[in-house]
N, C-alpha and C positions, 0 to 999 in steps of 0.2 A: 504494500500500500504506500502510495506516494502523497505527501501533502506539503503545502507551503506553510512556513512559519513566519509570521509577521508580528510586529508590535509597535507601540509608541508612535503612532501616526502623528499625533499632536496637531490635528487639523485645526487651523485658525491661528496658529502660532505666528508671532512677529519676531523679527530679529533686529533688536535695537531700533524698533520703530518701523522697519521695512516689512512689508507684507511678503509672506512666503507662499501665497496662494498659487501662483503660476508654477513654482518649483514643486509644490506638493501635488498639483494636478499632473505634472509631468511624470513624477515617479509612480503615482498611482496608475497612470496610463500604461506605464511600462509593466507594472504588476499585472494589470488586466490582460495586456498583450501576451505576457509570459504564461498566464493561466490558459489562454486560448491555444497557445502553441504546445504547451507541455501537458495540459489537461490533468492536473493533479486530482486525486480522489477527494481532497478537502483543502480548504484554506482556513488557517487558524490566525486570528488576530487577538493578541494577548494583552489588551488593555491600553489605556491612554489613547483612546480613539480621538478625543478632542483635547485641546490644550487647556481648556477652562471648563469649570463645572457648568457655566452658562455660556454655551457656544453662540457665536454670531449666526445670523441667518445664512451668511455666506458659507460658514463652516458646515452647517447642516446640508446645504445644497451640494457641496462638494462630496461629502460622504454618501449622500443619497445617490449621486451620479455614479460613484465607485461601486456601490452595491448593485445598481442596475446593470453596470457593465459585467460584473461577475455573474449575476443571476441570469443574464441573457445568453451565457455560454451553454451549448448543448453538446453532449448530455450535461444536465445541470450539475454544478459542483456545490456540495454543501459548504457553507461558510459558518464558522463558529467564532463567537465574539464574547470576550469577557470585559468587564469594567476594570479600569485602572484607578489609581489614586487621584488622577486629574478629572475623572469622569463623574458626572452626576448620575447615580444609579437610576433615578426616576426618569430622567430625560433619555438616557441610553436605552432603557427598556420599553420606551413608547412604541406601540404597535408591534410588540414582540410576538404576540399570538398570530397576527397576520403574516409577519415575516417568516414564521416557521412553515407556513404553507408553501413558501418559496425556498425552503431548505436553508434559511438563515436563522441560526440559533444564537440567542443572546442570553447571557447570564450576568446580571448586574449586581446582585447581592448574594452573600452566602446564606445558608439556611438560618432562619430566625426563630423557628419553633420546632418541637420534636417531630412533627409530621413531615417536615421538609427535608430534602436531601439535595446534594449537588445535581445540577442538570447533567445528564449523561446522554451522549449521542453514540449509537452503535452503527458502525459500518462493517461491511463484509468484503473479503477478497478470497483468493484461492486458498489461503491458509486459515480461514475462519474469521471470527469477529475481532474487531478492534474497538475497545471501549474508550471513548473520549470523555474525560471528566472536566467540567468547566468550573474552575474555582476563581471567582472574581476577587479583587483586592479586598482584604479584610483587616479590620482592627480588632483587638481582643473584645472590645465593648460590643461589637456587632453580634458576637456569638455567645456572650455570657448567659443569655436566657436558656441556651441548650444545656448548660453545664452548671446548674444551680447547686447541685450537691457537691461536685468536685472543685468548682471554680476554674478560672482560667488565669494563668500566670504568664502574661506576655505573648508576643507574636508567635514564637515557635510553638508554644503549648497550644495556642488557639488553632494553628494550622494542623498540628498533629492530631488534635482531638476531632476536628472537623473531618479529616481524612479517615480517622479510625471508625467513624460512623458508617462508612460507605461499603464495608464488607467487599473489598476489591478481590475479584477472582484472579489470583496470580497464575493460574494455569492458562489464562488467556492473555492477549496483548493489550496493554493499557497505556493510555497517553493522558497526561494532565496538562491543562492550560492554567497558568498561575501568574499572578502579578504581585510579587513580593521581593524583598531584598534577601536573596539566598546566599549562603556562605558554605564553604567546605571546611568544617572544623574551625580552626583558627585562621584559615586562609581567606582573605577578603577578595572579592572579584575586583576587576579594574573599574574605576568610576571616573567621570569627568565633571567639570563644573556645571554642565547643563542639567544634571540630575541630582547633584549633591544637596540641593535645597530640600529634596523630597526624602532624603535619608537621615534618620535620626542620629544625633551625636552619640558616640559611644556604641553604635551598633545595636541600640535597644530594639530596633525593629527587625533584626536579622533572624533568619530561619535556616537551620542547618539542613543540608540536602539529605541527611539520613531519613527525614520524614517522607521522602519521595521514593523510598526503596521498592515500593510495589509497582512502580511505573517503568515501562520500557523506554519511554521518552518523556521528558519534561520540557514543554514549550513555555519558556519564561518571557515575561515582559517586565520592564521597569528601568533597566540599565540601557544606556544608549550605545554602548560598544558591543559588537558581536563577540561572544566568548563562551567557552564551556565553564561550568562550575564543578570542579572535581572530575567527573567522568564525562566522556564525549556526549552521552545521551541526556545530559542536563545542560541546557543551553539558553543563553540570551541571544536573540537574533539581531538586536540593535535597531536603531531607527532607520527609516528608509531615506532620510535626508539629514545633512549635518545641521544641528540646531545650536551650535556655538563654535567659537574658534577652537575651543579645547577638543573638538572632534575633528580637527583638521586632518589628522592622519588616518581616520577611519575609512574603511572601504565599505560603503553601504551596499546592501544586497538583500535578496530574498534567500532565506535558508530553506533548502529543499531536503526533505527527510524521506527516506524509503525504508519501510519496515518489511523485513522478510519474515520467515517463520519464527515462532516463539523461541527465545533463547539466543537468537543471532543479534549481534550489534547492529543498530540502524546505520544505513549509509547516508552520509551527510555531504551535501554539496551546496554551492551558492550560485545565484544568478545576479550579476552586478546591476546596480541601480545608479543612475546619475541624474541630478537635477539640471536645470537650465544654467545655473550658476554654481560656482564652487564657493566654499567658505575657507579662507586661508589667511596666513600671516605674510607680511612683506617687511623685510628689515634691511637697512643699509643707509648710506648717505642719501640725501635728497635726490641727487643725480641718479644714483643706482635705483632708488625706489621708482622714480618717474620713468626710467628706461625700461622697467619690467612691465609697465602698463601698456602692453601692445596687443593688438587684435582683440579677441573676445575676452581675454583675461582682465581687461580694464573694467569689465562689467561684473566681476565677482564681488562677493561680500568680503571685504578685506580689513584686517587690523594692521595698521602701519606703524612701524617703529623707525624713527629717524635717528641716525647716530652722529650727525654733524656736531662738531664741538661748539660752533657758533650757530645759534638758531637762525635758520634762513628767514628772509623777509617774506611776509605773507605765506607762511608755511601751509596752513590749512587750505588756503585758497589755491595754492599750487597743486597740492595733492588732490583736492576735489575736482580740479580741472581734468585730471587724468582718470581718477577712479570714481565711478558713479555711485557706488554703495560703500562708503567709508563707515566702518563700524566704530573705530576708535583710532586716535592718533596719539602716539607716545614719543617722548624724546629720551634716548638712552645714551648719555655721554658722561665724561668724567666730571 
């Protein structure tokens, strides 16, 4: 079984006041085109669909367009979506019942009462069923009503207890979609400044990957850099576009996962994504900085550092004449 793993679309995000709408539409167009070409058995979107809890009308329209593109592919491809910490569960779940008729499955809140369980979507291939469990972003307070007798002590305990209620059949293949800050023992994953505001100081919101032991693949969202956490089958796919200069070195992509028979490690590959503009740093003397702004590169989002010992006349004006989208201007000299 082959599926696409995406997360952290952050639709509606601005970069230092500049709209990213056209870049976001470009990468989502590439995702839809890749789905038409490769026809995965499912598309997983693991949280932070929108950048704000109250998205703009423009953001809603763009995501609606993207879902229409995916749902128009034949044979139809199931799409599974969970809420992230940036999403409003109520807004994201709107029309969820209607969307399921089009094989678009949304889980915006974890179980809140004893009768509720995680949304599970079951797909079949030549090796049997694959169970997809949808675990949206949770805080301990969200699930305390489920565990009044034992209590809930922190994020890891909350995730572990929620998963423990599901009676996962480990003789079958199981995939989890989750949007949390996962760690491997004492080893922290790589982070960048674009998501650090969402991570608690001291790692109080961290969850050890040991709680995911029943799953053959963990499709994670929350961190913007693509990476594994501990084992190859526990992965953050990263964002589809660069959302800060700290992501300059990231290679944005679709993570493609192929599950074989139970017991075999999944095969993981990537399909590259590229927006209309890059996000990058430029450093050097003013002359060197200006000389690098040639061709299409002058339209990138740039952070400029000038190293001249004497501050050039009309520095900002000269830089802005060459670079259309200046994010910041710094001077670094003795």
